[in-house]
C-alpha positions in Angstrom: -7.1 7.3 -2.1 -4.4 4.7 -2.2 -5.7 1.3 -3.3 -2.3 -0.4 -4.1 -0.8 -1.6 -0.8 2.6 -0.3 -2.0 1.2 3.2 -1.9 -1.2 2.8 1.0 1.5 1.8 3.5 4.0 4.4 2.3 4.2 7.7 4.3 4.9 9.5 1.0 1.4 8.8 -0.4 -0.8 8.7 2.7 -3.6 11.2 3.2 -2.4 11.7 6.8 -0.5 15.0 7.0 1.6 14.0 10.0 2.8 10.9 8.3 3.3 12.6 5.0 5.6 15.2 6.6 8.0 12.4 7.5 8.6 11.8 3.7 9.3 15.5 2.8 12.8 17.0 2.8 12.9 19.4 5.7 9.6 18.0 7.1 7.4 20.7 5.6 4.0 19.6 4.5 2.3 21.6 1.7 -1.5 21.3 1.3 -2.4 18.9 -1.5 -2.4 20.7 -4.8 0.0 23.4 -3.6 3.7 23.8 -3.9 6.0 22.7 -1.0 7.0 25.2 1.6 9.4 27.8 0.3 8.4 27.2 -3.4 5.9 29.0 -5.5 3.2 27.1 -7.4 4.1 26.1 -10.9 3.7 29.1 -13.2 3.6 31.6 -10.3 6.4 34.0 -9.3 8.5 33.5 -6.2 8.0 36.0 -3.4 9.7 39.2 -4.4 10.0 38.2 -8.1 7.9 39.3 -11.0 5.9 36.9 -13.0 7.2 35.9 -16.5 5.8 38.5 -18.9 4.7 40.8 -16.1 6.2 43.9 -14.5 6.7 44.8 -10.9 4.1 46.8 -9.1 3.8 50.3 -10.4 5.6 49.6 -13.6 4.1 49.2 -17.1 3.3 45.7 -18.4 5.4 43.9 -21.0 5.2 45.7 -24.3 4.1 49.1 -22.8 6.1 52.1 -21.5 5.1 55.4 -20.0 4.4 58.1 -22.6 7.5 59.8 -23.7 9.9 57.2 -22.2 12.1 54.5 -23.9 11.6 50.9 -22.9 13.9 49.8 -20.0 16.9 47.8 -21.0 18.7 45.7 -18.3 22.1 46.8 -17.4 25.2 44.5 -17.7 25.3 44.3 -13.9 21.6 43.2 -13.8 22.3 40.5 -16.4 25.3 39.3 -14.6 23.3 39.0 -11.4 20.7 36.9 -13.1 23.2 34.5 -14.6 25.0 34.2 -11.3 21.8 33.4 -9.3 22.2 30.2 -7.2 20.9 27.0 -8.6 18.2 24.9 -6.8 19.3 24.0 -3.3 19.7 20.5 -1.8 16.1 20.5 -0.6 14.6 21.2 -4.1 16.9 18.6 -5.8 15.9 15.9 -3.3 12.2 16.0 -4.2 10.2 13.4 -6.1 9.8 14.1 -9.9 7.9 12.4 -12.6 11.1 11.7 -14.5 12.5 10.0 -11.4 9.5 7.7 -11.1 9.7 6.8 -14.8 13.3 5.9 -14.6 12.9 3.8 -11.5 9.9 2.0 -13.0 11.8 1.2 -16.1 14.7 -0.2 -14.1 12.3 -2.4 -12.1 10.5 -3.6 -15.2 13.9 -4.2 -16.8 14.8 -6.5 -13.8 11.6 -8.3 -14.4 12.4 -8.7 -18.1 15.8 -10.2 -17.3 14.3 -12.8 -15.0 11.6 -13.5 -17.6 14.2 -14.2 -20.3 16.3 -16.4 -18.0 13.6 -19.0 -17.3 12.1 -18.7 -20.8 15.5 -19.3 -22.3 16.2 -22.2 -19.9 12.9 -23.9 -20.9 13.8 -23.4 -24.6 17.3 -24.9 -24.3 17.0 -27.4 -21.4 13.3 -28.3 -21.3 11.4 -28.9 -18.1 14.5 -29.7 -16.0 14.8 -29.5 -12.3 16.7 -26.1 -12.3 13.9 -24.7 -14.4 11.2 -25.6 -11.9 13.4 -24.5 -9.0 13.9 -21.0 -10.6 10.2 -20.7 -11.7 8.4 -21.7 -8.5 11.2 -20.5 -6.3 10.9 -17.1 -8.0 7.2 -17.1 -7.3 7.7 -17.9 -3.6 10.6 -15.5 -3.1 8.8 -12.8 -5.1 5.7 -13.1 -2.8 7.9 -12.7 0.3 9.7 -9.7 -1.2 6.4 -8.2 -2.1 5.3 -8.4 1.6 8.7 -7.0 2.7 8.5 -4.0 0.3 4.9 -3.3 1.3 5.5 -3.1 5.0 9.0 -1.7 4.9 8.9 2.0 6.1 11.8 3.1 3.9 12.0 2.0 0.3 15.0 -0.2 -0.7 16.1 -0.1 -4.3 17.8 -3.5 -4.0 14.6 -5.1 -2.6 12.4 -3.5 -5.3 14.7 -4.7 -8.1 15.0 -8.1 -6.5 11.2 -8.3 -6.4 11.1 -7.5 -10.1 13.7 -10.1 -11.0 12.2 -12.9 -9.0 8.7 -12.2 -10.3 10.2 -12.2 -13.8 11.6 -15.7 -13.2 8.2 -17.0 -12.4 6.4 -15.2 -15.2 8.9 -16.4 -17.8 8.7 -20.0 -16.7 4.9 -20.0 -16.4 4.4 -18.2 -19.7 6.9 -20.6 -21.4 5.0 -23.6 -20.2 1.9 -22.2 -21.9 3.8 -21.2 -25.0 5.6 -24.5 -25.6 2.9 -26.9 -24.3 4.1 -27.7 -20.8 0.5 -27.9 -19.6 -0.8 -29.8 -22.7 -1.2 -28.4 -26.2 1.3 -25.6 -27.2 -0.2 -22.1 -27.4 2.2 -20.5 -29.9 2.3 -16.7 -29.7 0.4 -16.4 -26.4 3.3 -14.6 -24.7 3.4 -11.9 -27.4 -0.4 -11.5 -27.3 -0.4 -11.1 -23.5 2.5 -8.6 -23.6 0.9 -6.6 -26.3 -2.5 -6.6 -24.6 -0.9 -5.5 -21.3 1.0 -2.7 -23.0 -2.2 -1.5 -24.7 -4.2 -1.5 -21.4 -1.4 0.5 -19.7 -1.1 2.9 -22.6 -4.8 3.6 -22.8 -5.1 4.1 -19.1 -2.1 6.4 -18.9 -3.4 8.4 -21.9 -6.9 8.6 -20.4 -5.4 9.9 -17.1 -3.1 12.4 -18.8 -6.1 13.9 -20.7 -8.2 13.9 -17.5 -10.6 11.4 -18.8 -10.0 8.7 -16.2 -10.3 9.7 -12.5 -11.2 8.0 -9.3 -14.0 9.0 -6.9 -14.8 8.1 -3.3 -17.8 6.1 -4.3 -15.9 4.2 -7.0 -13.1 3.5 -4.5 -15.5 1.9 -2.1 -16.9 -0.3 -4.9 -13.3 -1.1 -6.0 -12.3 -2.3 -2.5 -15.5 -4.4 -2.1 -15.0 -6.1 -5.5 -11.3 -6.7 -5.0 -11.8 -8.3 -1.6 -14.4 -10.6 -3.1 -12.1 -11.4 -6.0 -9.3 -12.2 -3.6 -11.5 -14.6 -1.6 -12.6 -16.4 -4.7 -9.0 -16.8 -5.9 -8.0 -18.2 -2.6 -10.9 -20.7 -2.6 -10.1 -21.7 -6.2 -6.5 -22.3 -5.3 -7.4 -24.5 -2.4 -9.9 -26.3 -4.6 -7.2 -27.0 -7.2 -5.0 -28.6 -4.5 -7.8 -30.7 -3.0 -9.8 -31.7 -6.2 -8.1 -30.6 -9.5 -10.8 -29.8 -12.1 -8.6 -28.3 -14.9 -5.7 -26.1 -15.6 -7.2 -23.1 -13.7 -9.7 -24.9 -11.5 -13.2 -23.5 -11.5 -12.1 -20.7 -13.8 -11.7 -23.1 -16.7 -14.2 -25.9 -15.7 -17.3 -23.7 -14.8 -19.2 -21.9 -17.6 -21.9 -19.3 -17.4 -24.1 -19.2 -20.6 -21.3 -20.9 -22.5 -18.6 -18.5 -21.3 -15.9 -19.9 -19.1 -16.0 -18.3 -15.6 -12.3 -17.5 -15.9 -12.9 -15.3 -18.9 -15.7 -13.3 -17.1 -13.6 -12.9 -13.9 -10.5 -12.2 -16.0 -12.2 -9.3 -17.8 -13.4 -8.0 -14.4 -9.8 -8.3 -13.0 -8.4 -6.3 -16.0 -10.9 -3.5 -15.3 -9.9 -3.6 -11.7 -6.2 -3.5 -12.7 -6.8 -0.5 -14.9 -8.6 1.3 -12.1 -5.8 0.5 -9.8 -3.4 2.1 -12.3 -5.4 5.3 -12.2 -5.1 5.2 -8.4 -1.4 4.7 -8.7 -1.1 7.7 -11.1 -3.1 9.9 -8.7 -0.9 8.9 -5.8 2.3 9.7 -7.7 0.9 13.1 -8.7 0.0 13.8 -5.1 3.6 12.8 -4.0 5.2 15.1 -6.6 2.9 18.1 -5.5 3.7 17.5 -1.9 7.4 17.5 -2.7 8.2 14.2 -1.0 11.7 12.8 -1.0 12.9 11.3 -4.3 13.7 7.9 -2.7 9.9 7.2 -2.6 10.1 7.0 -6.4 11.1 3.4 -5.6 7.8 2.8 -3.8 6.0 4.2 -6.8 8.0 2.0 -9.2 7.2 -1.1 -7.0 3.5 -0.3 -6.9 3.2 0.2 -10.7 5.2 -2.9 -11.4 2.9 -4.9 -9.1 -0.1 -3.7 -11.0 1.4 -4.3 -14.4 2.4 -7.9 -13.4 -1.2 -8.5 -12.1 -2.6 -7.3 -15.5 -0.2 -9.5 -17.4 -1.1 -12.6 -15.4 -4.9 -12.0 -15.8 -4.6 -11.4 -19.6 -2.4 -14.4 -20.0 -4.9 -16.6 -18.2 -7.8 -15.2 -20.3 -6.0 -16.1 -23.5 -5.0 -19.5 -22.2 -8.6 -20.4 -21.2 -10.0 -19.2 -24.6 -7.4 -21.0 -26.6 -7.8 -24.1 -24.4 -11.5 -24.3 -25.2 -11.0 -24.1 -29.0 
C-alpha cells in the first residue's frame, strides 16, 4: 500500500505483520481494521462490560424494566467505583493517534516555514548575496541528504525530521524568491502566494475527499502509480542532466518543448500534481492503518515526514507550472 518511501520503509506502516509488530507497544499485532490486543473495537464494549445504552445478559434493555418493578438506580458504592476506575495504562497512552500526527506535521511544516522566511527575507533585504546562495542551495543539498537519512532510518528522529523541514524551507524560500523578484529574469509578482494557495487547495480537497470516502486507492491504481512515477523520475533526471550539458531554458525541456502549443512542463506538471494528490491518499491510508494497529506514537514523526515530503513536492510542481505559464506570456 505504501507509495511514499517515508511510509514504505517504516515498520509501523508495512503490510508485513512481523515487522509491524516491532512498532507496537507490547509487540502485539492486531489484524488490520481491528483494535489492538487487549482493546475492544471502537464503539464495542470491553470484555465483561456492557455496551453503552445496553444492559447485561438477562437484564432489560435501556428504557425497559420487568413488569411491576422499578428501574434500577446505581448505588453510591457503584458510582464511586466507576469514578475511581483506573485511567488508560502506559500501553494505551503510547499508541499513535490522529491528533499526534496532526501536531507533528504542523511542527514539521512550521520548521519549513521558518526556513522559507529566512531565505526569502534575506533576498528581500540583501539581494542575491553569497550567504543567500549558500543557504538556498546548501539547504537543497542538506535537505536531500536528510531525506535519505529519514527514509532509511529504522527509528524516527524528531530532530532529523524537523531539520529536514527547515533545510527544505531554506531552499524553497530562496528559489521562490528568485522567481518572485526576478532573479531568473522578469519578476513574477504574486507567484509565491498563488503557489501556496493552490497547494493548500489540493491538500484540502484531497483530505476532504478521503474523509468522505470519495478518494481511495486500489491495487490496480497503485501499480499504474508506480509505473508512472518511475517514468516521471527518469525524465526529471534526464532533463536535469540536459540542463547541465546544454541549457535550453529556465526548466530545460519542460519550458522549451511544446506539444500542440502547450509547454511540456505544464502537461507534466499537471500529471505530477495528480500523482502528488494520489500519494497523499496513500499517506492518509497508511496513517489510518497505523492508528488501527496501535503502533507506537513515535511513528507519528514518520507520518509527519512523509506528508511534508508530499506537500513540498506538490508546491514545487505547482510553482513550476505557474512560472512556465507566466514566462510564456
